[in-house]
N, C-alpha and C positions, 0 to 999 in steps of 0.2 A: 404702338399705334394699332388699332383694331384692324383685323383682316376682313375685307369685304368678300363675301362668298358670292361669286358671280354666277347667278342663275342662268344667264344667257349662254355662257361658255359650257356649263354642265349640260344644259338642254341640248346644245349642238352636238356634244359628245355622244349623248344617248341616242339622238336621232341618227347619227352616223352609224352607230352599232346596229340600230334597228334596220337601216337601209341595207347593211351587209347581211343581216338575217333574212330580209325579204329576198335578196338576190340568191341566197343559198336555197331558200324554199322554191324560188322560181326554177332552179335547175332540176327540181323534182316535180315540176308541173303544178306547183301550188302557189296561189296568190291570195294572201290574206285579204279579207273584205270587211269593211265597217259600214253599217247602216246608221245614218244620223237622222233622227226624227225631230223636226222643228215645227212646232204647232203655232199657227198664227203669224203675226208680223210684229214681234217685239224687237226693237232695234238692237238692244244689247245682245239678245240671244242670237240674232242673225250674224252679228260680228263674231261671237264666240264660235258658232257652228262653222262659219266661213273659214275661220282660222284652222279648225280641225280638218275640214275638207281639203284645204290647201296643203296641210301637213301630210295628209294621205297621198296626194298627188306627188309631192316632193319626194316621198320615201318609197313610192311604188306600190302602195296599198290601194286596193280598189275601194271606192267609196260610192255609196248610194244615198243621196240626200232626198228625204221624203218629207213633204210639207203639207200635212193635213190642215184644213181651215180652223180658225179659232173657235168655231161652234161645234167642233167634233165632240162626240160623246165618249164616255168611258168604254161603252160596249164596242164602239167602232175602233177605238185605240187598242183594246184587248184583242180584237180580231186581227189588227195589223201586226201586233207583237207576235201572235201565234203564227202568222204567215212567215215572219222573219225568223222565228225559232226553227222553222222547217226548211228554210232556204240553205242549201249546202254551200252556196257561194258567200254567205255571210257568217263571219266568225265573231263579230262583235256588234252589239246593239247599244246605241247611245240615244237616250231620250233627253233632250235639252230641257233643263228646268229653269225657271218655274213654268208650270203648266196652267192653263186657264182654270178658274175655280170650279167649273162643273166636272172636272176630271178627278177621279180618285187616284191621286199620284202614287200612294203607297201600294194600292192594289195593282196598279199598272207596272211599277218597278218590280214587284214580286212575281209578275207574270213572265218576265224575261228569263229564259233558260240560264241557270247559273254558269254553264259553260260559255255563254255569250255575253255575260254580264261584265263588260270591260270597265264599267265605273266602279265595280266592286261593292255595290250596294245591297245585293241580294242576301237575305238572312243565311242562306247556305254558305255563301262565300265568307260572310262575317264569322260564322261558326268554324269554318275551316281555318280562317286566319287565327282565331283564338286558339285552336288546337295545334297550330303550327304545321298544318298540312298544306300541300300545294293549293294555292287559291289565287284568284284575281283580286289584288288589294286595291282599295280606293287610290286614285291617282295622286292627289295632293299629299297624303301621308307618305306614300311610297316615294314621292319626290323629295320629301324632307330627309328620308333615310339616305337617298342617293347623294344629296348635297353634303351630308355629314361624312359619308364614306369617301366620296371622291375628293373631298377637301381634307382628308386624312385627319379628321377630328375623332379622337377616341370616344367610343360609346360604351363598351363593356366596362362594367364596374363604376361607371359614372352615375351621378344622381340627375335624372331627367325630370323636369316638372312640365306637365302639359296643362296649359291654361285654356280650358274649353272641353266640353264633353259631348260634342255632336257626334252622331253616327257617321258623318261624312269625313270629319277631320280628327277631332279630339280623341275619341275612343280608339279608332284604328291606329292613330299615331302612337298612342300609349302602348298598344299591343305590339306594334312593330319594334318600338324601342325596347320593350321587354324581351322580345325574341333576339335582340342584339346584346342581351345581357346587361342592360342598364337597370338601375333601381328607379322605378317610376312612381311619381306622385301625380294624381289627376286633381286639378283644382277647377272650381267653377264659381258661379255667382253666389252660391250659398256657403262657400268655404269661409270659415272664420279665420281671422288673422292671416289673410291671404299673403301679405308681404313677407311674413315669417317663412312661408313655404317657398315663395319665389326666390328669396334671398339665399336659399340653400342649394339652388340649382347650379349644376355644372353646365347643363344644357336646358335652356328655357324655350319651350315652343308655345307661342302665343297665338291662339285661334279663338278669340272671344267675340270678335266683331265690333269692337269699340275703339275709335281712333285714339291712338296715343295712350291707351289705358295703363300700360306698364311704364312707370316712370323710373328714373335713375335710382331713386332710393329703394326700389323694389328688386334691384338687380345686384348680385354679388360681383364685385370687380373681377374681371377675367373670365366671366361666364361666356358661353356661346349662345347667341340670341337668334332664334329662328322665328321670323315674323311672317305668319300666314295671312294676317289681315290685309284687306284692301278696302280702304275707306276714302271716299272722294270728298275733298274740301272745296266749297264753293263761295264762302264768304271771306272777307278780309279779316274779320275777327278770328275765324278758324285758322286761316293761314298764319297770322301773326303769332298765334298760340304755339305753333310748331316750328315755323320756318322764318321768323323775323331775322332779317340780316343775311339770309341765304340768297345771294344774287342769282344763282342758277335757277333755283326754284321760283324766284320772283319773276324771272323772264318767262318761265313756263306758265305761271299763274296769269300773268298779264296777257299772254297770247291766247290761252285756252279758256280762261275764266275759271279754272279749277286745277287742282293737283291732287296727288294721292299720298296718303299716309297709312302706315300699318297700324297694328295694335300696340306697338312699342313706340314710346316717345323717342324721337331722334337723339335727344340728349343722352339717353341710356346707352346708345351704341358707343358713345365715347369712352365708356369705362369697360366695355366688353373686350374679349380677346378676338372674337370673330362674330359677324352678323350678316344676315340676309337683308339687303335693301328693299325698299318698296318705292317705286317699281324696280324690277330687275332681279328679283330673288325667287322665292318659291313659286310665284304665279307662272313663271315661264316653264317650270317643270311639269305642270299639269298636263299640257298637251303632249309633251314628249313621253310621259308615262302612259298616256292613253294609247299612243302609237305602240309602245312597248307591250302593253296589255293585249292589244289586238293581235300582235304577232304571237304572243304567248298563248292566247286563246286558240289561234290557228294550229299551233303545234300540239297543245294539250288535246284538242279535239281529234287529232290524227295519231295520237300516241307517240309523238316525236319528243 
């Protein structure tokens, strides 16, 4: 029977370790600080940022929630980032995406000082990651590695296939797996004979943003499946395609009018050796790794 890789338990473990690091820094008069910038009133973004601020409070990290109006300009946002870059009480700067269309998001993210780039998106941090030098890695890919390591799943020498080539998940996940001595194949929407590649994977990381895209016939029996996708199903037709006969999911769908599915079809999990569920898997690691990055940034900035 396939092993369920419990994201909640691993996230809790990481948060406990972060809290211990925060206490150790406090004994030296240091309190890590995170600035969270939330533009406008997007309900989903408010929920995400609220979760991050609460995690800071829980772990003893100082947080500063900054909420510019939805009509803010790129120039105004760049000025804000510059102020945060110079604040010594701020170790990490988080700008919640997506941003309103009038803002040049790429230019803004590039303006964050690499030492405070706790999302790991800055080109300098991307370059350091590729070179294997100390860097702040993107939170979700870093969480993928933590799940594998803490679940005692071998990486070195294994064939890892990453489905997706985004700068936020796919590319950094591939690089982190390579640094752990996996043999890595990156696949994407233009890959020919995609199933031939995915069926060779010992570890398959799916981050393509398409519900249930990876089906059982695309998976090698006994593979480890890491599902990064989070897709919301809202229609009965969609629900029945993935969860027909699943009483627990049925109850959730009836109550909320929606349920979540990853990029891997649930039937594929049945032939795996281990997998991350959706929800309850990789997504829960993202905030935990953001907290870990904030503490790491605080220490790196002070030469600790």
